[in-house]
N, C-alpha and C positions, 0 to 999 in steps of 0.2 A: 447273376449279378446280385449283390447284397444291397438292399435299400438301407443305407446307414442312418438316414434320418428316422426311418421307422424303427430301427433297432434302438435308437437313442431313448425311446420310451421305457426301455428296460433298465435305464440307469437309476438305481435306487440303492439305499444303504443296505449293505449285506456283508456277511462274514467271508473271510478267505478260507475258512475251514482248515486251518493248521491243527485244529482240535475240534472235537465235538463231545460234550458241550463246549461252547467257545469261552474264552477267558472272562468275559463279563459275568458269566454264571458261576465263576469260582467264588467261594465264600469262606469266611473265617471259622465256620463250624467244622470244616476239615482242618484240624489243627495238628500240632507237632506229635501229639500222642497217637493220633490216627495214622500219621505218616510212619512213625516208628513201628507201629503194629504191622503195617504193610511191608516194610523193609524186612522185619524179623520173620514174618510168615511167608515170605516170597518163595516161589518155586525156584529152587537153586539150579535147576537145569536150564532156566531161561538165561540167556547171555545178557550182558550189560552194554549199553551205549552211554557214553559220558559226554556231557556238554559243559564247557567251561566258559563263563561269560567274563570277558575282559572289557570293562565299561569305558575305558579312557579314550578321549579324542583331544587333539590340540585345539580344534575350532569346530564350529557347527556347520554341518551341511544342512541347508534349510529343508530339504526333502525328507530327512531321516526321521523315522518313527521309533528308533531304538532307544533303550534306556542308556543314557550316556552321561559321563562325568567329564567336564572340560577342565583340563589342567595341563600345565607344563612342568609341574613339580615332581622330581624324582622320588621324594620321600612318600608322596601319596601312592605311587605305584608300588614301592617297596612295602609299604604298610598293607596294601591290598594282597600282595603275594603271601604275606604272613597270615592273613585271615583266610586265604584259600587253604593254606596248609592246616590251620587250626580247624577249619570246617571239615576237611577230610579226616582229621583225627577223630572228630566227634562222629562223623558218618560211619567210620570203620567199626565203631562199637555196635552198630545196629545193622549194617549191611555186610553180607558175606563177600568180602573183597577177593575171595578166591574164585568167584564165578568168572567165567570167560568174558573178556572184553572184546567186542567185535567192532566197535566204532568209538572214536574220540574226535570231538569237534571243538575248535576254538572260535567263538563268535564275539561280537562286540556291538558298539564301540569299535575300536581299532586294535585288534590283538597285536599287530606289529608296531603299535606305538610303544610297546615294551621293547627295551633294548635286547640285544642278543644275549647278554648275561642274564637278564631278567627272564627271558623266554626259556633259557636253559634251566633256571631255578624251578620254574613251573613244571617243566617236563620231568625233572628229577623227582619233584614232590609227587607227581602222579604215579610214576613208575615205582616209587618206594611203597605206595599203598596198594597198587594193583599189579600183581605179579603174573597173573594168567592172561596175558595179552595174546590174542589169536595171531597165528602166523599170517592170516589173511585179513588182519585188521585194516579198516579204513581210518586213516588219521588225516584230518583236514583242517584248514585254517583259512579264515577270511582275511584278505590282504588288501590294504590300501597302497597302490603302487607309489604314492607320494612319500610313504614312510616305510621303505623296505630296502635294506642294503644287503651286501653279500655276506656280512657276518651273521645277520639274522637268518638268511637263507641257509647257510652252512649248519647253524644250530638246528633248524627245523628238519633238514634232510637227515642229519645225524640222529635226530630224535625219532625218526621213522615216519615222518609225514610223507604222504604220497598223493594228496589232493590239495590243490590251492584254488580258492575262489577269489578272483580279482574284481574289486568294485570299479566300474567304469561309469555307468549310468548314461552318459552322452558325451560325444566328442565335440559338439558345437560350442564355440567360445561364448556366444551370447547366452546359451542355456546354462553353461557352467558358471558364468558370472552371476546369473540370476539366482542360482542355488548355492552360491558361495563355495564352489569346489572347482578350482582351476587345476586341470590335469591334462597334460599334453599327450598326444598319441605316442610320441617318441618315448616318453617316460614309461608308459604302459608297455610298449613293445619291448623295451630293454629288459624290464624286470621279468616279463613273461618268457622271453628267450633265455635269460639267465637261469630261470627256474627249470625249464626243460633241459638245458645243458647239464644241470646239477642232478637230474634223475627224476624230477617230478613227472609222473606218468599221466596225470589227469589235470587238465586246466579248465576251470569254469570262468566265464565272464558274466557279471551282472549288469543288465541294462534296465532303465526305467523309461516307460512312455507315459505321457501326460504331464510332463514338466513344463514350466513356463517357457514360452517362445518356441516350443517344439511344433513342428508341422510334419506332414508326410514327407516333404522334400528334405527337410533337415535330417530327419531320422534315416532316410535312405543313405545319406552321406555317412552317418555313424555306422550303419550296417556294412557299408563298403569297407570302412576301416577295420571293423571287427572281422570281416572275412579274411583280411590280411593277417590278423593275429591267429586265426585258425584254432579256436578253442575246441576242446572235446565236448564241452557242454556249454549251454547258454541259459541263463535265467532272464526272462524279459518281463519285468513286473509292471503292473498297472499302478501308477503313483497313487498312494493313499493319502489324500489331503484331509487331515484331521486336526485343524488348528485349535480346536477346543481341548485336544489332548496334548499337543506339542506346541509350545509357545514359539519355537523357532520357525514353524510353518507360517506364523502370522507375518513374517517378513516377506512372504511371497505375495505378489500382487495377483489376486485371483482373476483379474481381467486379462492376464497374459496366459492363463492356462488354456490348452486346447479344448475344444468342445467335445462332448461325447462322440459326436459323429466323426470328428477328426481323429480321435483316439481309436475308434473302431477301424478306420482306414489304415492307421499306422499298424495296428495289430494284424489286420488281414494281410497287409503287404509284408510284414515281418514273417508271418507263417509261410506265405507263398515264396518269399525270397530264400528263407532258410531251407525249406523243404526241396527247393530246386538247386541248392548248392551243397547238398550232401547230408542234411540233418533230418531227423525224425522228430515229430511232435511228441512230447512226454508230458502228460498231465496238462494242467491249466496254463502254465507259463514257462515251461522248460523245453529245451531242445537238446538233442544228443545225437552224436554220430551213430550209425547203425550198429557198429561193433561195441558201443558203450554198454556197460551192464545195466544202466537205467532203461535203455530201450529194450534190451533183452528181457528185462524183468516184466515189461508190459506184455511181451509176446507170451510169457508164461503166466500172466495174470498175478504176478507177485510184487508189483510196485506198491509202495506204501507212502503215506504222507504223514509228516509230523512237523514240529516247530522249526526244523531246519529245511523244510521243503519236501522234496521227493527223495526217497531212499530205497535201496534194495535190502536194507538191514531191518527186516520185520521180525517180530517175535522176540524183541529185546526189551528189557526194562530201561527206559531213559532216565538217567540220574542227572539232574540239573545242579551244578555247583557254581557258587558265586552270586553276586548281586542280581536280583530279579529273575534268576534262572528258573525254568519250568521243567519238572520231571513228569514222566508218564509211566504208569503201570498198566497192567491188564484191565483194571477197572477203576482207575483213579487218575487225577492230575494233581500236582502240587506245585506251589510257587514260593520262591524265597522273597524276602523283603525287597522292596524297590528303593527304600531310603537307606543310605549308607550308614547313618548313625544307628538305626534300628537293626540293620544287618550285623554290625560290629557288636552291639550290646548283647544280642542273643548269643553270639559265639563267645563273648567274654564271660557269659553266664554258663558256659558249657553246654549250650543248647543248639540244636540245628536251627538255622535262621528261617524257619518256615512262617510264611505270611498267611497263605490261604490255599485252598484246593477244592476238590469236589470228588465225592464218591459217586460212581456211575450206577444208575438204576438199570434194571434189565431193559427197560425201554430205551435208555440212553445207549446201551451196548448195541441194540438192534439198529437204531438209527445211525449210530457212529459207523457201523459196518457198511450200511447202505451209502451214506454220504461220502465216506472216504473212498469207497470203490468207484463211485461215479466221478469223484474229483481226480482220482488217479488214472483210471482207465477209460473214462468216457463211456462206460457201459456197466451194466450190473447183471450178474448171474443170479436170477431170481431163485432158481432151485437150490443153489448153494446157500442162500440166505434162509430159505424155508427149512432146509435140512439142519443147518447149524443151530437155529433158534426154535425149531419145532413150531412154526407158525404157518398160517395160510397168508401169503404175502398180500394178495389183493384184498382180502378181508381186513387185515391189520392196517394197511395203508390206503383204504378206500377213499378217504377224504383227500389224502395227499396226491393220489393218482389223478383225481379230478382237477387238482390245481395245476397239473402239468399240461392241461388242455391248451393253455395259451401258447405253448411251445410245440403245437401239433406238427408244424412243418420241420421242426428241428429234432424231435425225439420220436423214436419208433418204439412202441410198447407191444411186446408179444407175450405169449404164454410163459416163455422161459427167460426172456431178456428185456432189459431197457437199453436202448442204444442211442447215443447222441451223434448226429451227423457232423461232418467237419465244420459247417457253418455254426451249428449249435455250440461247438466248443468255445466260441467267443463269449457265450453267455453261461458257461458251465456253473458259475456261482449261483446265478439265478435259478438254474435247473435243479441244483441241489437244495435250494432253500425251502421248497415245499415239504421236505422231509424233516425240517428243523422244528420240533414242537415248541421250543423256547421262543422262536420268532413269532409264532402264532399268538403268544401271550403278551407280546410287546407291540404297541402301536407303531406304525412305520415312522412317525415323526419323533419317536423316542429312541430309535435304534442308533446307537453310537458306533457306527461302522463307516468305512469309506464307501464311496459309490462303486457299484459293480462294473459300470462302464464309464 
């Protein structure tokens, strides 16, 4: 049995580690010239993963931490599509677009807030610039079931999309009202069933725990509904309450948020429930059926983590396109402007809309490898790290290993491996944090992250 009250002491500000170093470490000294140099000198044998940010939403979901533009005006969406095309034109001068594309992802915002005609325009623009799309390409789209019709579905299927991720979050009416997102089970079921009938092979559902008025009992009901939808994958995220970053989160009454102890109970029940109904745990907050390639990647030690979560598409350069998009190369991260006016002005001047980034040091690369493997696989092959970077692991990380002592019942450290037990996976962010050298330089009360529990 887990002492959830005792576990609550681990609730502290900490990264989700979709990158290392994390986004607060990005800086403007990594500028457009450095990014262009990276693009032009890139290893052309490395494949490409393309991320397109579609920032538009009709209204605010109060829990959302994404970069969003609220609008109902068609001209704003049409204007944005034009700038996506222009950005790709500039990008193609510096990036070898003949490199193989193995992954394309539409994120948001609400990508399906674009009409069927607008979605088709974006797809045509992409395929006019990138001709070498792998026959095994993964093409995915985040979908809000409230804004998804059969015409949009047809366009995406004809465009080669094969994975859909449906935002659900919670089916409880009181929770939905509190976060300003009313979405019936029937609507979600209809669009998911239509997608499967149209040939979409992989369906993911996003849930969030830690929302206002949630409890273990209400979340049990949501999971029962989800079981009926029978997704291939599930992402069950810990709500990141960061009202100092997102003004819409200030509309949430913090007294209605579940306690860390209650959140841990919800997550533990979710793990138990899903693993007894046919799913396997994948990384920190994902679940997949045993035949899904995400779980198969764990078996091979080939699961990777990036800004889209967990993926099997490692070894690719991630190219971020659109407002606020983040790209990732072998030894750098880069981010586009977050402000629409600055984004457009850069493109109007014939420049890539690069805002900031970071060049990774050798120490960053070593720590990134360690943190990402722990986050993805709940274990670390020490010998593989030593051989790859030519280091003595226990000497290099002697102070960090000592910091793991507070997790002594949850983490097993041997000569060749670090292994996190099933209970420890509830605190995987905490367990990764001792290897983060940037955190050690930042006082805990200055860390601008959501709580780990």
